N, C-alpha and C positions, 0 to 999 in steps of 0.2 A: 534377433531372438526376443521373444515376448518377455517383458519384465514381470516378475511375480512378487507376491508379498515377501517371500523369503530372499529373493535375489536383489531386490531394490536397495540401492545405496543412497541414503538421504543425507545431505549436508544442510545445516542451518546457517543462516547469515543474519546476525543482529547488527544493525547500524546504530551507533551511539553518538550522542553529542551532549556534553555536559549532563550526564545522566544522574538521577538519584541512585547512588551506589547500592543501597539496600534493595531498591526495586529491581535494579539490574541483576543483582545476585539472586533474587527470587526468580526472575525470568530464567536465568541460566540453570538454576536448580530444577525448575519445572520442565524445561525443554530438552536439556542435554540427554537425559535417559531415553528420550524418544528418537534420538538421532544417531547416525554413524559418526558424524563429525559436526563440530560447531565452530564457526568463525565469528569473531566480533571485529567489526571494522569501525574504528573510532575516528570521527571527523574533527580532530583537533580539540578535544575537550580540555578545559582548564586543569582538571585533575588528571592524575595518571591512572587510567583505567586498567592498564596491564598489572599494576601493583595491587589493585583492589579486588581482583577477581581470582577465584580458585582456578589455576591453570590445569588442574587435573580434570576439570569438566569441560575445558575448551581445547580444541585442536590447535588453534592459533588466535592470537589477538594482534590485529594489524592496526597500528597507530599511524594515521596519515599525517599528523602534525599540523594540519590546517583544516578548515571547513570547506570541503570540495563539493558539498551537496549530497543529498541522499541517493541520487541516481548514480553518481560515480562510485560512491561507497558500495551500493548494491552490485554494480558491475564488477568491482574488484572482488567482492565476495563470491559472486557467481563464477568468475574466472578461476578462483582458487578451488571452488567445488568441482568445476569441470576438469581441472588439471589433475585432480585426485581420483577421477573415474566415477564421480557421482552420477546417478541417473535422475535424481530429483534435487531441487533446491527449495528450501523453506525460508521465505523472507520474514523478518520480524523487526518491529520497532521496539525501542527500549521500554515503552510504556504498555506492553502487552503481557498477559499471563495466560498461556494455553492450558486447557484441561489436560489431565494426565494421559488421555487416550486420543487427543486431538490429531496427532500426526497419523496414527493408525487408521482413524476414520477417514482422513483426507486421502491417504494412499489407497485405501480400499475403494473409494469413490472414483479416483482416477483410473485405476486398473479395470473397474467394472465398465466405465464408459469406453475405454480403449478396446476392451473385449467386444463391445457392441459395435465397434467400427468408427467411433467418433474421434476426431482430432481434438484433443483437449489442450486448451491454452493454460488454464490453471483451475484450481479448486481452492475454496477458502471457507473458514468457519463462520458459524453464527455467533456474532460477538455482542457483548453487552458493555455499556459504559455505566458505571455506578451512579452517575449524575443524571442519567436519563431514566424515564419511567419504564420504558419497554426496551426489549432487545432491538438492535439496529436492523432495519429491513435490508434485503438485497434489492438491487436496482436494475430495472430493465426499461428500455425505451419502447413505448407503444405509441405510434403516431407521432405527435409532437409533445408528448408528456412523459415524464419519468414516473414510472409506476413502481410503488413499493411492493416488493414481493415478500409476503410473510410466510414463515414456516408453518404449514398446516399440520405437520406431523414430524416426529424426530427422525424418521427414516427418509425424509423428502430430500431430493436434489432439485435445486432451483436454477433454471437456465437464466443467466444474467449477461449483461453486456460487459461488465468489468467488476473487479473486486478491489478492495483496499489492499495495499501491498502486505501489510502485516498479517501474518497467518497464511499467506498465499503459498501453496505448494505447486511448483512448476516443473514439468519434465524438462530436462536439459535439451532433449531433442526438439522441443517446442521453441526454446530460446535460440537454438541453432537455426531454425526456420524463420522465426519472426524477427529476431534481432534483439539487441540489448536495450537497456533503458536509455532515454535521450538525456545525456548529461547536461546539455545546455539549459534544460528546464530547471535544474538545480534542486528544487523541492516543489511539491504540490502539482497535481495533475499528472505526475510521472506514471502512476499506476493506471490512471484513466486512459492516457495516451497509449500505453502499451497494450491494455486490454482491447481497446477499439482497433488498434493496428492488427492485433492477432485475429480479431473477429473479421476484419476485412479480408484476411488471408484464409478464412474458412475454419478457424479454430474457435472452440466454444468454451466458455467459462461457466463454472457451476458453484453455487453456494451449497454447502453441505450442512444440513440442519442438525445432523447427529454430532458434528464436530463443534466444540464450543471454546470460546476464548473471552477473557476480559481485556478491554482495550479502552484507553482514554483518548477522547477526541478533543483537541483544543486545549488552551491554557486554562480556560474557565468556561462557564456557560451562563447565559441569561435566559430567564423565563420569558417566553413569548407565546401567549395563548396556552395551548395544551402541551407545547413543546419546550424543551430547553435547547437553545441554539448555541453550539460551540463557538467560542470567540478566541481569535488569535491576536497576535500583535499587529500593528500597522504594517510592519515589514512582511509578515506572512500574507496579509491581505494584498499587498503589492504583488507577490508571486501568484496568488490565486487569480487575480485579474489579468496580469500579463500573460500567464501561461494558458488561460482560457482563450484569450484573444489569439495568441500564437496558434493554438490548436485549431481554432476556427479557420485560420488561413491555410491550413494544409489541404492540398487538393484531394486527398483520398478520404477526407472526412465527409460522411453523408450530409446532405443538406438539412435533414431533420435534426441531426446532432448540432449543426451550426446554429440553427434557430434556438435549440434548447440551451446551448452554451451562452449565447448572447442574452437570452432572457435571464439566465442565471446571473450573469455579470451585472445586468441592470438591477436586479433585486438585491444582490449583495452590496452593490455600491450604495443604493438607497438605504438599506437597513443599517449597515455598519457606519455610514456617515451620520445617521440620526440617533442610533440606539447605543453606541459604544463610545467610551471616552478614552483618549481625547478625540473628539469628533473631527476637528480640523485636520489632525495628523492622519487619522484613518482616511479621510477624504483625499488629502494630498497624496498619500502613498498609493491609493487606488487609482487616482488620476494619472500618476506617473507610470503605474503598471499598464494602464490602458494605452498610453503613448508608446511605451517601450514594446508592447505587444504588436502594435501597428507597424512600428519601424523595425521590428525584428531585432531588438536589442536584448539579447538573452544572456545566460550565465548568471554569475553571482552579482547581487546588487551591492 
């Protein structure tokens, strides 16, 4: 049976880890009215998330008791959504704030594309980071270059290769066909891997320019030319490098993507080794990530 705007059941999954409680409350208040159900999956935060959030706005708060990574937390939330009969799942990070009509705009875009006969992997909003001058572009690979796709109009749908997980609306039927998130990746590149895997199976992802969201990238940022580059901890840069190398080693990844990923690794290694402090620690952790990606040492560091 074709899903309609009125029959769609949408569950939200927020993954939290040592969140700013006020920001998390703001997120819950913003997104809960747009959903049928809302699950928070907490990855072993130091504070008690369950006692800090209004349970009247959440279907369930799942406290894992330890940090198992964003991929496993997302999978647990997705399974809960599936078990309750949801037809769509909306993934969210703790540092995102959706517009009041974001989910409705995303759902309308999915249903329109499905009506046209497309197999939809996911749709995601046009997001802004207050530390950046411009809204973040959508990304698509053309040849051997990642092309930034800018929204030319508010009603535009942008055909992309992948989307960031936060704000991503995914049909449960697509997850059934494509599979779950790779838990061994732990964090970083999880959404890229899933998006590219879906693409290889004939599913398409779309950026929805009419749907908007605020989202923070990185712990801080540094000015570099006309851009502000998000900067993470040395440990996060370890995961960036390791998971990019691991992804390059997958047989199903197209050769163009392998080239782009390796070039990206080289640029990140050089930039963060020279431009961020502590430089030696960033370089050491990225070198370790490179080694572990080559020898297939995955999971939590």
